[in-house]
DRENRO-451317 format. One record per residue (C-alpha): residue number from 1; residue in one letter; x, y, z. Coordinates in steps of 0.5 Angstrom, whole numbers, plus 500, padded with zeros to 3 digits. Each point is the difference from the previous one (the first is absolute). Example, Ala and Ser with C-alpha at 12.3 -4.5 7.8 and 13.67 -1.06 7.14 Angstrom:
<rs>
r num->1	residuo->a	x->525	y->491	z->516
r num->2	residuo->s	x->502	y->507	z->498
</rs>
This chain:
<rs>
r num->1	residuo->m	x->311	y->208	z->556
r num->2	residuo->h	x->505	y->504	z->495
r num->3	residuo->g	x->501	y->494	z->497
r num->4	residuo->r	x->493	y->498	z->499
r num->5	residuo->r	x->499	y->508	z->497
r num->6	residuo->w	x->506	y->499	z->495
r num->7	residuo->s	x->497	y->494	z->498
r num->8	residuo->a	x->493	y->502	z->499
r num->9	residuo->d	x->497	y->503	z->493
r num->10	residuo->t	x->501	y->508	z->502
r num->11	residuo->i	x->502	y->506	z->496
r num->12	residuo->g	x->507	y->500	z->503
r num->13	residuo->r	x->501	y->493	z->498
r num->14	residuo->w	x->498	y->502	z->493
r num->15	residuo->f	x->504	y->506	z->500
r num->16	residuo->a	x->506	y->496	z->502
r num->17	residuo->i	x->499	y->494	z->495
r num->18	residuo->n	x->499	y->505	z->494
r num->19	residuo->i	x->506	y->504	z->502
r num->20	residuo->v	x->505	y->494	z->500
r num->21	residuo->v	x->497	y->497	z->494
r num->22	residuo->t	x->501	y->506	z->496
r num->23	residuo->v	x->507	y->501	z->503
r num->24	residuo->i	x->501	y->493	z->497
r num->25	residuo->i	x->497	y->501	z->494
r num->26	residuo->a	x->503	y->506	z->498
r num->27	residuo->a	x->507	y->497	z->502
r num->28	residuo->a	x->498	y->494	z->495
r num->29	residuo->m	x->498	y->505	z->495
r num->30	residuo->n	x->506	y->504	z->500
r num->31	residuo->a	x->505	y->494	z->500
r num->32	residuo->a	x->497	y->498	z->494
r num->33	residuo->f	x->500	y->507	z->497
r num->34	residuo->a	x->507	y->501	z->502
r num->35	residuo->a	x->502	y->493	z->496
r num->36	residuo->f	x->496	y->501	z->494
r num->37	residuo->a	x->502	y->507	z->500
r num->38	residuo->g	x->507	y->497	z->501
r num->39	residuo->v	x->500	y->495	z->494
r num->40	residuo->w	x->496	y->505	z->495
r num->41	residuo->a	x->505	y->506	z->502
r num->42	residuo->r	x->506	y->496	z->499
r num->43	residuo->p	x->499	y->495	z->495
r num->44	residuo->g	x->505	y->494	z->499
r num->45	residuo->i	x->506	y->501	z->495
r num->46	residuo->e	x->496	y->495	z->495
r num->47	residuo->e	x->494	y->505	z->500
r num->48	residuo->s	x->504	y->506	z->498
r num->49	residuo->g	x->501	y->497	z->493
r num->50	residuo->v	x->508	y->500	z->500
r num->51	residuo->v	x->501	y->493	z->500
r num->52	residuo->d	x->498	y->498	z->493
r num->53	residuo->e	x->504	y->506	z->497
r num->54	residuo->a	x->506	y->499	z->504
r num->55	residuo->v	x->501	y->493	z->498
r num->56	residuo->a	x->500	y->502	z->493
r num->57	residuo->v	x->505	y->505	z->501
r num->58	residuo->a	x->504	y->496	z->504
r num->59	residuo->r	x->500	y->494	z->495
r num->60	residuo->t	x->502	y->506	z->494
r num->61	residuo->l	x->506	y->502	z->505
r num->62	residuo->d	x->502	y->493	z->501
r num->63	residuo->g	x->502	y->499	z->493
r num->64	residuo->s	x->503	y->507	z->499
r num->65	residuo->p	x->507	y->502	z->501
r num->66	residuo->r	x->502	y->503	z->506
r num->67	residuo->a	x->502	y->507	z->497
r num->68	residuo->w	x->493	y->501	z->497
r num->69	residuo->r	x->496	y->498	z->507
r num->70	residuo->s	x->500	y->506	z->503
r num->71	residuo->r	x->497	y->504	z->494
r num->72	residuo->l	x->495	y->494	z->498
r num->73	residuo->a	x->497	y->500	z->507
r num->74	residuo->a	x->499	y->508	z->500
r num->75	residuo->a	x->497	y->499	z->493
r num->76	residuo->a	x->495	y->495	z->503
r num->77	residuo->s	x->498	y->505	z->506
r num->78	residuo->n	x->493	y->503	z->499
r num->79	residuo->d	x->494	y->503	z->504
r num->80	residuo->g	x->499	y->494	z->504
r num->81	residuo->y	x->507	y->499	z->502
r num->82	residuo->q	x->507	y->501	z->500
r num->83	residuo->a	x->506	y->495	z->498
r num->84	residuo->r	x->507	y->501	z->501
r num->85	residuo->w	x->506	y->495	z->500
r num->86	residuo->y	x->505	y->498	z->505
r num->87	residuo->p	x->506	y->496	z->499
r num->88	residuo->d	x->501	y->497	z->507
r num->89	residuo->d	x->496	y->499	z->507
r num->90	residuo->d	x->504	y->506	z->503
r num->91	residuo->a	x->497	y->505	z->495
r num->92	residuo->l	x->493	y->497	z->501
r num->93	residuo->p	x->496	y->505	z->505
r num->94	residuo->v	x->495	y->494	z->502
r num->95	residuo->p	x->498	y->499	z->507
r num->96	residuo->i	x->498	y->494	z->503
r num->97	residuo->a	x->496	y->495	z->496
r num->98	residuo->n	x->493	y->501	z->501
r num->99	residuo->a	x->497	y->493	z->503
r num->100	residuo->t	x->493	y->501	z->497
r num->101	residuo->f	x->503	y->499	z->493
r num->102	residuo->h	x->501	y->493	z->500
r num->103	residuo->a	x->495	y->498	z->495
r num->104	residuo->g	x->502	y->506	z->495
r num->105	residuo->r	x->507	y->498	z->501
r num->106	residuo->a	x->498	y->492	z->497
r num->107	residuo->k	x->497	y->504	z->495
r num->108	residuo->v	x->506	y->504	z->498
r num->109	residuo->r	x->504	y->494	z->500
r num->110	residuo->a	x->495	y->496	z->495
r num->111	residuo->l	x->500	y->505	z->495
r num->112	residuo->l	x->508	y->501	z->500
r num->113	residuo->d	x->500	y->492	z->500
r num->114	residuo->r	x->505	y->501	z->505
r num->115	residuo->p	x->498	y->497	z->506
r num->116	residuo->s	x->506	y->502	z->504
r num->117	residuo->a	x->499	y->507	z->498
r num->118	residuo->r	x->501	y->506	z->506
r num->119	residuo->v	x->494	y->504	z->501
r num->120	residuo->l	x->499	y->506	z->505
r num->121	residuo->a	x->494	y->504	z->501
r num->122	residuo->y	x->498	y->506	z->505
r num->123	residuo->e	x->494	y->503	z->501
r num->124	residuo->p	x->498	y->507	z->503
r num->125	residuo->g	x->503	y->501	z->507
r num->126	residuo->d	x->506	y->495	z->499
r num->127	residuo->l	x->506	y->502	z->502
r num->128	residuo->d	x->506	y->502	z->495
r num->129	residuo->r	x->507	y->498	z->501
r num->130	residuo->q	x->501	y->507	z->504
r num->131	residuo->g	x->494	y->499	z->504
r num->132	residuo->r	x->495	y->505	z->497
r num->133	residuo->a	x->493	y->497	z->499
r num->134	residuo->e	x->499	y->499	z->493
r num->135	residuo->t	x->494	y->504	z->497
r num->136	residuo->t	x->499	y->495	z->493
r num->137	residuo->y	x->499	y->493	z->498
r num->138	residuo->g	x->507	y->497	z->497
r num->139	residuo->l	x->502	y->494	z->497
r num->140	residuo->a	x->507	y->497	z->499
r num->141	residuo->i	x->502	y->494	z->495
r num->142	residuo->a	x->507	y->497	z->500
r num->143	residuo->l	x->502	y->499	z->493
r num->144	residuo->s	x->505	y->494	z->498
r num->145	residuo->d	x->506	y->503	z->501
r num->146	residuo->g	x->499	y->503	z->507
r num->147	residuo->s	x->497	y->507	z->498
r num->148	residuo->w	x->494	y->503	z->501
r num->149	residuo->v	x->494	y->503	z->497
r num->150	residuo->h	x->496	y->504	z->505
r num->151	residuo->f	x->493	y->503	z->499
r num->152	residuo->m	x->496	y->505	z->504
r num->153	residuo->t	x->493	y->503	z->500
r num->154	residuo->p	x->501	y->508	z->499
r num->155	residuo->e	x->495	y->500	z->506
r num->156	residuo->r	x->496	y->496	z->505
r num->157	residuo->s	x->494	y->497	z->497
r num->158	residuo->w	x->493	y->501	z->502
r num->159	residuo->g	x->503	y->503	z->507
r num->160	residuo->l	x->496	y->504	z->505
r num->161	residuo->h	x->502	y->506	z->504
r num->162	residuo->a	x->500	y->499	z->508
r num->163	residuo->s	x->495	y->505	z->501
r num->164	residuo->t	x->495	y->497	z->495
r num->165	residuo->r	x->501	y->493	z->503
r num->166	residuo->n	x->499	y->503	z->507
r num->167	residuo->l	x->494	y->503	z->498
r num->168	residuo->l	x->497	y->494	z->496
r num->169	residuo->t	x->502	y->495	z->506
r num->170	residuo->l	x->496	y->506	z->505
r num->171	residuo->g	x->494	y->499	z->495
r num->172	residuo->f	x->500	y->493	z->501
r num->173	residuo->a	x->500	y->500	z->507
r num->174	residuo->l	x->494	y->505	z->500
r num->175	residuo->i	x->496	y->497	z->495
r num->176	residuo->c	x->501	y->493	z->504
r num->177	residuo->s	x->498	y->504	z->507
r num->178	residuo->l	x->494	y->503	z->497
r num->179	residuo->f	x->498	y->494	z->497
r num->180	residuo->v	x->500	y->496	z->507
r num->181	residuo->a	x->497	y->506	z->503
r num->182	residuo->a	x->494	y->500	z->496
r num->183	residuo->l	x->499	y->493	z->500
r num->184	residuo->a	x->501	y->500	z->508
r num->185	residuo->s	x->495	y->507	z->501
r num->186	residuo->r	x->495	y->497	z->496
r num->187	residuo->r	x->500	y->494	z->504
r num->188	residuo->l	x->499	y->504	z->506
r num->189	residuo->a	x->496	y->505	z->497
r num->190	residuo->r	x->494	y->495	z->498
r num->191	residuo->p	x->498	y->499	z->507
r num->192	residuo->m	x->499	y->507	z->501
r num->193	residuo->e	x->497	y->501	z->494
r num->194	residuo->r	x->494	y->495	z->502
r num->195	residuo->f	x->500	y->503	z->507
r num->196	residuo->a	x->499	y->507	z->496
r num->197	residuo->r	x->494	y->497	z->496
r num->198	residuo->q	x->497	y->497	z->505
r num->199	residuo->a	x->500	y->506	z->504
r num->200	residuo->q	x->497	y->504	z->494
r num->201	residuo->r	x->495	y->494	z->499
r num->202	residuo->f	x->498	y->501	z->507
r num->203	residuo->g	x->499	y->507	z->500
r num->204	residuo->a	x->495	y->499	z->494
r num->205	residuo->d	x->496	y->493	z->503
r num->206	residuo->v	x->500	y->499	z->508
r num->207	residuo->n	x->498	y->493	z->498
r num->208	residuo->a	x->506	y->499	z->496
r num->209	residuo->p	x->503	y->493	z->502
r num->210	residuo->p	x->507	y->500	z->504
r num->211	residuo->m	x->506	y->500	z->497
r num->212	residuo->e	x->505	y->495	z->500
r num->213	residuo->a	x->506	y->501	z->504
r num->214	residuo->t	x->507	y->498	z->496
r num->215	residuo->g	x->507	y->503	z->499
r num->216	residuo->p	x->505	y->502	z->506
r num->217	residuo->v	x->498	y->499	z->507
r num->218	residuo->e	x->498	y->508	z->501
r num->219	residuo->i	x->496	y->500	z->494
r num->220	residuo->r	x->496	y->494	z->502
r num->221	residuo->l	x->499	y->503	z->507
r num->222	residuo->a	x->498	y->506	z->497
r num->223	residuo->g	x->495	y->496	z->496
r num->224	residuo->q	x->497	y->497	z->506
r num->225	residuo->a	x->499	y->506	z->504
r num->226	residuo->f	x->496	y->503	z->494
r num->227	residuo->n	x->496	y->493	z->499
r num->228	residuo->e	x->498	y->501	z->508
r num->229	residuo->m	x->498	y->508	z->499
r num->230	residuo->q	x->496	y->498	z->494
r num->231	residuo->a	x->497	y->494	z->504
r num->232	residuo->r	x->498	y->505	z->506
r num->233	residuo->v	x->497	y->505	z->495
r num->234	residuo->q	x->496	y->495	z->497
r num->235	residuo->r	x->497	y->498	z->506
r num->236	residuo->y	x->499	y->507	z->502
r num->237	residuo->v	x->496	y->501	z->494
r num->238	residuo->e	x->496	y->493	z->501
r num->239	residuo->d	x->499	y->503	z->507
r num->240	residuo->r	x->497	y->506	z->498
r num->241	residuo->t	x->495	y->497	z->495
r num->242	residuo->t	x->498	y->495	z->506
r num->243	residuo->m	x->499	y->507	z->504
r num->244	residuo->l	x->496	y->503	z->495
r num->245	residuo->a	x->496	y->494	z->499
r num->246	residuo->a	x->498	y->500	z->507
r num->247	residuo->i	x->499	y->508	z->499
r num->248	residuo->s	x->495	y->498	z->494
r num->249	residuo->h	x->496	y->496	z->505
r num->250	residuo->d	x->500	y->504	z->506
r num->251	residuo->l	x->498	y->506	z->496
r num->252	residuo->r	x->494	y->498	z->496
r num->253	residuo->a	x->497	y->497	z->506
r num->254	residuo->p	x->498	y->506	z->503
r num->255	residuo->l	x->499	y->504	z->494
r num->256	residuo->t	x->495	y->495	z->498
r num->257	residuo->r	x->497	y->501	z->507
r num->258	residuo->m	x->500	y->507	z->499
r num->259	residuo->r	x->496	y->500	z->494
r num->260	residuo->l	x->495	y->494	z->503
r num->261	residuo->r	x->499	y->505	z->507
r num->262	residuo->g	x->499	y->506	z->495
r num->263	residuo->e	x->494	y->497	z->497
r num->264	residuo->f	x->496	y->502	z->507
r num->265	residuo->i	x->502	y->507	z->499
r num->266	residuo->e	x->493	y->504	z->499
r num->267	residuo->d	x->503	y->506	z->498
r num->268	residuo->e	x->501	y->499	z->492
r num->269	residuo->e	x->505	y->505	z->500
r num->270	residuo->q	x->505	y->498	z->505
r num->271	residuo->q	x->499	y->493	z->497
r num->272	residuo->r	x->502	y->502	z->493
r num->273	residuo->k	x->506	y->503	z->503
r num->274	residuo->l	x->502	y->494	z->504
r num->275	residuo->f	x->499	y->495	z->495
r num->276	residuo->r	x->504	y->505	z->495
r num->277	residuo->d	x->506	y->500	z->506
r num->278	residuo->v	x->500	y->493	z->500
r num->279	residuo->d	x->500	y->499	z->493
r num->280	residuo->e	x->506	y->505	z->499
r num->281	residuo->m	x->504	y->496	z->506
r num->282	residuo->q	x->498	y->493	z->497
r num->283	residuo->t	x->503	y->503	z->493
r num->284	residuo->m	x->506	y->502	z->504
r num->285	residuo->v	x->501	y->494	z->503
r num->286	residuo->d	x->499	y->496	z->494
r num->287	residuo->a	x->505	y->505	z->496
r num->288	residuo->s	x->505	y->499	z->506
r num->289	residuo->l	x->500	y->493	z->500
r num->290	residuo->n	x->501	y->499	z->492
r num->291	residuo->f	x->505	y->505	z->500
r num->292	residuo->f	x->504	y->496	z->506
r num->293	residuo->r	x->498	y->493	z->497
r num->294	residuo->d	x->503	y->503	z->493
r num->295	residuo->d	x->506	y->502	z->503
r num->296	residuo->s	x->502	y->494	z->503
r num->297	residuo->q	x->497	y->495	z->496
r num->298	residuo->h	x->504	y->493	z->497
r num->299	residuo->e	x->499	y->501	z->493
r num->300	residuo->p	x->506	y->497	z->497
r num->301	residuo->s	x->504	y->504	z->495
r num->302	residuo->t	x->500	y->497	z->492
r num->303	residuo->r	x->501	y->502	z->493
r num->304	residuo->f	x->495	y->503	z->496
r num->305	residuo->n	x->498	y->505	z->495
r num->306	residuo->l	x->500	y->507	z->503
r num->307	residuo->s	x->497	y->503	z->494
r num->308	residuo->e	x->494	y->495	z->499
r num->309	residuo->l	x->498	y->501	z->508
r num->310	residuo->v	x->500	y->508	z->499
r num->311	residuo->n	x->495	y->498	z->494
r num->312	residuo->t	x->496	y->496	z->504
r num->313	residuo->v	x->499	y->505	z->505
r num->314	residuo->l	x->498	y->505	z->495
r num->315	residuo->d	x->495	y->496	z->496
r num->316	residuo->d	x->496	y->499	z->506
r num->317	residuo->l	x->500	y->507	z->501
r num->318	residuo->r	x->498	y->501	z->492
r num->319	residuo->d	x->495	y->495	z->501
r num->320	residuo->a	x->497	y->504	z->506
r num->321	residuo->g	x->500	y->506	z->495
r num->322	residuo->h	x->506	y->504	z->502
r num->323	residuo->d	x->504	y->504	z->496
r num->324	residuo->v	x->507	y->496	z->500
r num->325	residuo->s	x->506	y->500	z->495
r num->326	residuo->f	x->506	y->496	z->501
r num->327	residuo->e	x->507	y->502	z->496
r num->328	residuo->s	x->506	y->495	z->500
r num->329	residuo->s	x->506	y->499	z->495
r num->330	residuo->e	x->501	y->492	z->502
r num->331	residuo->s	x->497	y->494	z->504
r num->332	residuo->v	x->504	y->501	z->507
r num->333	residuo->a	x->501	y->493	z->504
r num->334	residuo->y	x->501	y->501	z->507
r num->335	residuo->v	x->501	y->496	z->506
r num->336	residuo->g	x->496	y->501	z->507
r num->337	residuo->r	x->493	y->499	z->503
r num->338	residuo->p	x->495	y->501	z->494
r num->339	residuo->l	x->493	y->501	z->504
r num->340	residuo->t	x->504	y->505	z->505
r num->341	residuo->l	x->502	y->504	z->494
r num->342	residuo->r	x->493	y->499	z->497
r num->343	residuo->r	x->497	y->503	z->506
r num->344	residuo->a	x->505	y->506	z->500
r num->345	residuo->v	x->499	y->502	z->493
r num->346	residuo->a	x->493	y->499	z->500
r num->347	residuo->n	x->499	y->505	z->506
r num->348	residuo->l	x->504	y->505	z->496
r num->349	residuo->v	x->496	y->499	z->494
r num->350	residuo->d	x->494	y->501	z->504
r num->351	residuo->n	x->502	y->506	z->504
r num->352	residuo->a	x->502	y->503	z->493
r num->353	residuo->v	x->493	y->499	z->497
r num->354	residuo->k	x->496	y->501	z->506
r num->355	residuo->y	x->504	y->507	z->502
r num->356	residuo->g	x->502	y->502	z->493
r num->357	residuo->g	x->495	y->497	z->495
r num->358	residuo->r	x->505	y->496	z->496
r num->359	residuo->a	x->506	y->496	z->501
r num->360	residuo->i	x->506	y->500	z->495
r num->361	residuo->v	x->505	y->494	z->502
r num->362	residuo->r	x->507	y->499	z->497
r num->363	residuo->l	x->505	y->495	z->501
r num->364	residuo->s	x->507	y->500	z->498
r num->365	residuo->s	x->506	y->496	z->503
r num->366	residuo->n	x->508	y->500	z->499
r num->367	residuo->n	x->505	y->495	z->503
r num->368	residuo->e	x->499	y->503	z->507
r num->369	residuo->w	x->494	y->503	z->501
r num->370	residuo->v	x->492	y->498	z->498
r num->371	residuo->e	x->496	y->506	z->500
r num->372	residuo->i	x->492	y->501	z->500
r num->373	residuo->a	x->498	y->507	z->500
r num->374	residuo->v	x->492	y->501	z->501
r num->375	residuo->e	x->498	y->507	z->498
r num->376	residuo->d	x->493	y->504	z->501
r num->377	residuo->d	x->497	y->507	z->497
r num->378	residuo->g	x->497	y->501	z->507
r num->379	residuo->p	x->501	y->506	z->505
r num->380	residuo->g	x->507	y->497	z->502
r num->381	residuo->i	x->502	y->500	z->508
r num->382	residuo->p	x->504	y->506	z->502
r num->383	residuo->r	x->508	y->499	z->500
r num->384	residuo->h	x->501	y->500	z->507
r num->385	residuo->l	x->495	y->495	z->502
r num->386	residuo->h	x->503	y->495	z->495
r num->387	residuo->e	x->503	y->496	z->505
r num->388	residuo->e	x->495	y->501	z->506
r num->389	residuo->v	x->495	y->496	z->496
r num->390	residuo->f	x->504	y->494	z->500
r num->391	residuo->k	x->499	y->500	z->508
r num->392	residuo->p	x->494	y->495	z->502
r num->393	residuo->f	x->493	y->503	z->501
r num->394	residuo->f	x->502	y->507	z->497
r num->395	residuo->r	x->495	y->503	z->496
r num->396	residuo->i	x->499	y->506	z->496
r num->397	residuo->e	x->493	y->503	z->502
r num->398	residuo->s	x->499	y->504	z->494
r num->399	residuo->s	x->500	y->495	z->495
r num->400	residuo->r	x->501	y->493	z->504
r num->401	residuo->n	x->495	y->499	z->506
r num->402	residuo->r	x->496	y->494	z->502
r num->403	residuo->q	x->494	y->501	z->495
r num->404	residuo->t	x->505	y->497	z->495
r num->405	residuo->g	x->501	y->494	z->504
r num->406	residuo->g	x->508	y->502	z->501
r num->407	residuo->v	x->503	y->499	z->507
r num->408	residuo->g	x->507	y->503	z->499
r num->409	residuo->l	x->503	y->493	z->499
r num->410	residuo->g	x->500	y->499	z->493
r num->411	residuo->l	x->507	y->504	z->498
r num->412	residuo->p	x->503	y->497	z->506
r num->413	residuo->a	x->498	y->493	z->498
r num->414	residuo->v	x->503	y->501	z->493
r num->415	residuo->r	x->507	y->503	z->503
r num->416	residuo->s	x->500	y->494	z->505
r num->417	residuo->a	x->499	y->495	z->494
r num->418	residuo->v	x->506	y->504	z->495
r num->419	residuo->r	x->505	y->500	z->506
r num->420	residuo->g	x->498	y->493	z->501
r num->421	residuo->h	x->504	y->499	z->494
r num->422	residuo->g	x->506	y->504	z->501
r num->423	residuo->g	x->497	y->506	z->496
r num->424	residuo->d	x->496	y->507	z->502
r num->425	residuo->i	x->495	y->504	z->498
r num->426	residuo->a	x->500	y->508	z->499
r num->427	residuo->l	x->494	y->505	z->498
r num->428	residuo->e	x->502	y->506	z->495
r num->429	residuo->q	x->496	y->505	z->496
r num->430	residuo->g	x->497	y->497	z->494
r num->431	residuo->t	x->502	y->502	z->493
r num->432	residuo->q	x->492	y->502	z->499
r num->433	residuo->g	x->500	y->504	z->507
r num->434	residuo->g	x->497	y->494	z->503
r num->435	residuo->l	x->504	y->495	z->505
r num->436	residuo->k	x->505	y->495	z->498
r num->437	residuo->a	x->502	y->494	z->504
r num->438	residuo->r	x->506	y->497	z->498
r num->439	residuo->v	x->502	y->492	z->502
r num->440	residuo->r	x->507	y->498	z->500
r num->441	residuo->l	x->502	y->492	z->501
r num->442	residuo->p	x->507	y->498	z->500
r num->443	residuo->v	x->502	y->494	z->495
r num->444	residuo->l	x->504	y->497	z->506
r num->445	residuo->d	x->505	y->494	z->499
r num->446	residuo->a	x->496	y->496	z->504
r num->447	residuo->q	x->495	y->500	z->495
r num->448	residuo->m	x->503	y->494	z->497
r num->449	residuo->p	x->495	y->494	z->498
</rs>
């Protein structure tokens, strides 16, 4: 059981593998940097620039009298090195020969034209004859009579302080760890991002397709559970639609029978009242069915031009002689259900024209939201009723009654359509004293083609 769990593609296994890979790569990078920094901070004696000049000085001293050699060596010293002459081996303070100077030794012998010439070299860190660590580079060349000329640099070339070297090593390790962690976390975060986008899309479209369950086992299990939940919600919506269709058939039949029986009522006043009640009930039933049908309809989401959609709604009202205007700074593309949004916008503009005399529609957008504002010059709605009017069948009797054709489902239908896209609608006082309806629709990551 434990073996199967460990071999599975789990988040715990992901983290374990990432940690191991990070440690291995960090160690490798640290070793590579240490090797590179060691060569860079401690160049060989050949790279210090001493060899060619030392050979020239050695040839000059070799051809000079022994009494002059000490002064000539001192005179040959410069800012790059110090030269000293020593009469024999015992006087030469040179440590053990540097084993890495084989190629350089051959070069010195070739330049001197003395294949058997003795050549010694050392680098910082080598021990001198007293057991102390050298801090400079040095080169000693034996002359023909057995004396020596010794060259040493005044300070270590290109050296790094230990603290600086340690900081650079730590920096390399951190950069490597961050790089590996970024790659690993990105690979682990992708399934989570897909999961979040699918949840966001389902919040805006109940008919969204199921998500593809990928990634570690835990995320795949969560994706499967989400798909099952989404399927249950979709079945619930379909069952409700089927139930409403049955209600439509069952309610319309008795209403038709009531109207037929009303024809036999001799009292015209009672007959008129009965027909009015039947018509009102029929209107409410039709409006309710349309409301629930729109709320649960299966219109697919698509990309469309929201500016053109709003303009089409306003053109229809202009053709009917209504006073409407449209303000938009740019063309706005949106991904959603165009027929649903068209009905919502038409409902808002129709209300503004019906109860406010005219409608002013403004469309704006940014990276997160698309906003549609519909404003009128009417009497408005009291502030304490701004939320109440979104309740089904709620009507403000002083301005909106059955004679106008409203049954209190217009604004609830608009809110249902807007929230079905992940947005919301709010009412507020207009700039001219009327009512302003502000619709905000989110620009979701799910709105990818």
